[in-house]
RORO-688670 format. One line per 8 residues: their letters; for each residue x, z, y of N, C-alpha, C. Coordinates in steps of 0.02 Angstrom, whole numbers. Each point is the difference from the previous one (the first is absolute). Example, Ala and Ser with C-alpha at 12.3 -4.5 7.8 and 13.67 -1.06 7.14 Angstrom:
BEGIN
as = 660:390:-284:-45:0:59:45:0:60  -18:-36:53:42:3:59:-39:37:55
//
This chain:
BEGIN
xxxxxxxx = 2061:781:-848:-81:0:25:-30:-57:-3  -69:1:-31:-29:-66:0:-44:-7:61  -13:-70:15:-44:-11:55:-71:7:-6  -35:2:57:-68:7:-7:-33:-57:-42  15:-63:9:-28:-59:-25:18:4:-79  50:24:-23:21:6:-62:-44:53:-42  -26:52:35:-45:44:-24:-73:-16:0  -20:-46:48:-66:-20:14:-27:-40:-58
xxxxxxxx = -62:3:-9:-40:-52:-53:4:-57:19  -11:-55:-48:-2:-70:22:-50:-17:50  -57:27:-8:-56:-11:56:20:21:64  32:56:0:13:28:66:61:-45:24  46:-17:-42:60:-42:28:-35:-70:31  -44:-30:-32:-29:-67:18:-39:14:67  -32:61:7:-37:12:63:55:6:56  52:38:-16:51:15:51:32:-73:17
xxxxxxxx = 5:-39:-44:36:-69:10:-53:-44:41  -58:7:-5:-53:-33:36:2:25:78  4:63:-1:2:32:68:62:-23:37  57:-2:-31:59:-19:26:-5:-78:20  -23:-40:-40:-3:-70:24:-48:2:63  -59:25:-2:-42:2:55:38:20:67  38:59:-14:42:23:53:49:-54:32  31:-28:-43:49:-59:13:-34:-53:29
xxxxxxxx = -58:-25:-17:-36:-52:36:-25:17:65  -16:58:6:-12:18:75:54:8:36  56:25:-19:62:13:34:40:-62:20  -3:-48:-45:36:-69:14:-46:-57:8  -60:7:-23:-42:-58:10:-51:-1:62  4:51:39:-43:7:59:-61:40:-23  -57:-18:30:-62:28:-26:-28:-26:-54  -15:37:-53:-23:-15:-62:-76:-17:0
xxxxxxxx = -18:-56:-28:-68:-19:-3:-25:4:-77  -60:27:-5:-26:12:-72:-6:-81:-25  20:0:-68:2:-66:-28:-67:-39:4  -45:34:-16:-68:-24:-2:-38:-18:66  30:10:56:-20:-5:62:16:-72:28  -52:-46:5:13:-64:19:-39:-7:73  38:-28:37:-20:-12:72:-28:-77:2  -54:-4:20:-33:-70:9:25:-29:65
xxxxxxxx = 12:-66:-2:27:-44:51:-60:-54:17  -36:10:55:-48:-55:22:37:-63:10  65:-8:23:25:-59:-2:8:-33:-69  24:38:-43:18:-27:-68:-65:-25:-31  -63:26:15:-62:-19:-26:-14:-64:22  20:-24:62:-26:-63:21:10:-57:-46  55:14:-48:6:-59:-49:-44:21:-71  -42:54:0:-33:14:-58:-77:-8:15
xxxxxxxx = -20:-1:58:-74:7:12:-41:-58:-17  32:-59:-25:-37:-61:-13:-47:14:-50  7:44:-54:-41:17:-51:-65:40:25  11:31:57:-53:46:21:-53:-32:53  28:-40:47:-29:-32:54:-58:-47:-17  0:-34:-65:-53:-33:-18:-59:28:-6  -13:60:-16:-58:42:-5:-10:58:66  58:32:1:0:56:48:8:-22:74
xxxxxxxx = 16:-61:21:21:-19:61:-63:-46:35  -58:1:-43:-55:-39:30:-54:39:13  -23:12:64:-55:41:17:-65:-17:-33  -36:48:-29:-58:-14:-28:6:-36:-65  60:-6:-28:1:-38:-65:-34:33:-56  -36:-40:-44:-28:31:-55:22:-46:-59  21:41:-48:39:-38:-61:-62:1:-51  4:-48:-44:-47:-2:-47:28:-3:-77
xxxxxxxx = 51:35:-3:29:14:-64:24:71:-14  -22:38:-50:-48:-12:-51:-72:-1:18  -14:23:63:-65:3:22:-3:-5:87  -44:-13:27:7:-3:77:0:70:31  51:5:39:16:63:26:38:-24:72  -15:50:48:43:-5:62:72:23:-6  48:-45:14:70:21:5:19:46:61  21:61:-15:18:47:52:60:-26:50
xxxxxxxx = -11:0:68:60:-17:43:52:63:-6  61:-14:-11:49:56:-12:37:5:63  -3:-44:47:44:10:61:-11:68:42  44:34:9:-6:62:42:-21:57:-51  -1:-10:-69:-22:56:-53:66:50:6  -8:57:-26:43:54:-12:50:-27:-39  61:9:14:63:-19:-49:-5:29:-61  -9:67:-9:4:37:-57:-64:-20:-45
xxxxxxxx = -50:-12:36:-67:-30:-42:24:-52:-37  21:-57:38:23:-63:-33:43:12:-52  48:45:0:45:4:-54:-39:30:-60  -37:50:16:-36:40:-57:-48:-62:-34  -32:-38:35:-49:-49:-20:42:-50:-49  55:-26:25:35:-53:-36:23:31:-67  25:62:10:23:37:-64:-56:0:-59  -60:23:32:-55:19:-41:-22:-71:-32
xxxxxxxx = 8:-63:27:-25:-56:-30:57:-22:-49  64:19:12:51:-20:-50:0:43:-54  -25:64:-2:-5:52:-51:-55:-12:-44  -59:-26:32:-60:-26:-39:-54:62:22  21:43:50:-42:53:21:-56:-32:37  12:-40:45:-46:-55:29:2:-70:-29  -56:-32:-7:7:-68:-26:-40:-52:41  27:-59:-2:-26:-61:21:45:-52:-18
xxxxxxxx = -26:-59:-28:51:-42:-27:47:-23:39  -20:-26:56:62:-29:46:37:55:21  -11:59:20:40:55:24:44:30:-61  -41:-1:-59:45:31:-62:64:-54:2  -9:-57:-8:53:-49:-13:50:3:65  -18:-6:57:48:8:55:41:65:-6  -38:54:0:40:64:3:45:3:-54  -18:-18:-55:53:10:-62:63:-45:13
xxxxxxxx = -4:-54:44:52:-34:22:49:26:45  -20:55:37:35:33:60:49:56:-25  53:-1:26:41:51:-7:-20:60:46  30:57:-7:-11:62:42:23:-27:76  60:-37:10:15:-16:67:-48:-47:31  -26:-51:-39:-52:-50:19:-63:41:24  -20:57:-36:-58:29:20:5:36:68  68:38:1:13:33:63:9:-49:58
xxxxxxxx = 22:-61:-11:11:-44:55:-72:-30:22  -43:-20:-48:-66:-21:17:-44:50:27  2:65:-14:-28:51:22:18:10:81  67:1:9:28:-1:70:-20:-51:44  -4:-62:-30:-22:-57:38:-78:4:18  -41:11:-39:-76:-4:9:-16:71:40  28:51:-5:-13:54:43:21:-9:74  43:-37:8:24:-12:72:-35:-64:31
xx = -49:-34:-34:-40:-50:21:-64:27:39  -26:-35:46:-61:24:34:-51:-52:-5
//
């Protein structure tokens, strides 16, 4: 008698293997968390905010590069909005010379941490 896995096609065997691994991870590793789910830490961001406070931490600050504009205060801003905005600068969807450079230097974890930090400020 041949086993089910011997009769199964290669793609089906790979799917079954993935399901088995996921089951084992849940059974022996506690609660499974999606690999792409990153939790921000406001505490970890305290070491990362120095690049932000020079512009975003000054009430009424107006930058003059590349043109004069009012810099938004981001304290208390919605966390998800901050993540989306930083990723948009990093991808080129939004552009500003300073924000482009800073956002491209940030990891996914940095972005999550900074968003957690600034969303909790009042």
